[in-house]
C-alpha positions as CSV (number, residue, x, y, z in Angstrom):
1,M,0.0,0.0,0.0
2,A,2.7,2.5,0.9
3,K,4.7,1.7,-2.3
4,E,1.6,2.4,-4.4
5,E,1.0,5.7,-2.6
6,I,4.7,6.7,-3.1
7,K,4.5,5.7,-6.7
8,N,1.4,7.8,-7.3
9,L,2.9,10.8,-5.5
10,V,6.1,10.6,-7.6
11,E,4.0,10.3,-10.8
12,N,1.9,13.3,-9.8
13,S,4.9,15.3,-8.9
14,K,6.5,14.5,-12.3
15,K,3.4,15.6,-14.2
16,S,3.2,18.8,-12.2
17,L,6.9,19.6,-12.8
18,E,6.6,18.9,-16.5
19,D,3.6,21.2,-16.7
20,E,5.4,23.9,-14.7
21,Y,8.5,23.5,-16.9
22,E,6.3,23.8,-20.1
23,N,4.7,27.0,-18.8
24,F,8.0,28.4,-17.8
25,S,9.6,27.6,-21.1
26,N,6.6,29.2,-23.0
27,S,6.9,32.3,-20.9
28,I,10.5,32.7,-21.7
29,K,9.9,32.2,-25.4
30,E,7.2,34.8,-25.3
31,D,9.4,37.2,-23.5
32,L,12.2,36.7,-26.1
33,T,9.8,37.3,-28.9
34,S,8.5,40.4,-27.3
35,F,12.1,41.7,-26.7
36,K,13.0,41.0,-30.3
37,K,10.0,42.9,-31.6
38,K,10.8,45.9,-29.3
39,S,14.4,45.9,-30.3
40,L,13.6,45.8,-34.0
41,D,11.1,48.6,-33.6
42,R,13.7,50.8,-32.0
43,I,16.2,50.3,-34.9
């Protein structure tokens, strides 16, 4: 029983971290795109 609970917790944590990583990655990509646009507008 304890092994199953730990396994489920690890799987849930992994899914959560993957989602957070994906959101973080997308946020950085959007920031870079925005920065590029602003830089090109200034030139």
